[in-house]
N, C-alpha and C positions, 0 to 999 in steps of 0.2 A: 424529627426524623434525621439520621445523619446524611452526610454527603454521600454520594456515589464515588467510588475510586474508579480511576482511569485504569485501564489495562495497559500497563507498561510496554509489553512486548508489541500490542497493535500500535501504541503511540509512536514506537520508533519505526515502524515499517508502513504505515498508513496515513493518509491525509484526507481529512473531509473539507470538501469545497464550501464556497459560501452557498452554493445552491443545494448542497447535500450530496453530492456524488462522492464516492470514496475512490481516491487514487492509491495505486500501488506501483512498486518497481517491478520490472520484469526479472524474473530467476534466471541465474546462469551466467551472471557477468563478473563473480567475485574472483574466480581463479580458474585454472585451466583454459585460459584463452588462447595460447600459443597456436593451437590448431584452428581456431574460429576466425573466420574472414572478418575483415574490419568492418564491414556493412553489418554483419551479425552482431557485434559488440556495440556498435553505434545504436543500433535498433533496440537493443536490451538497455540502453541508457535512458529511454524514454519511459514515460510513466503511462498506465493504462487504467481507465474506469473498470470497476469491479461491476458485476451484473446486479441487479436491483435486489434480488433475494439475498445475496451474500452481503451487499451495502447495509441493508437492513439490520442484519445480526451484528456487523462490525459497528454501527452507529451505537448499539447499545453499550459496546466496550469503551467507547469514548464519549462519554455524556457532555463534557464541556469544550469538545474540539469544535 
């Protein structure tokens, strides 16, 4: 049976922790930040864990992560 392929788009955007949680970056920090407060920009820099149902689907895309 051939190896499974990693989904490259998911690999760049998501990270699977050692305990199996899936972490993602918050959207809305890349551009158009001049009107956002510093607090909002800092908070968008933090990672967050996806819900379990979504995380299960993402783990199939990242078989070796």
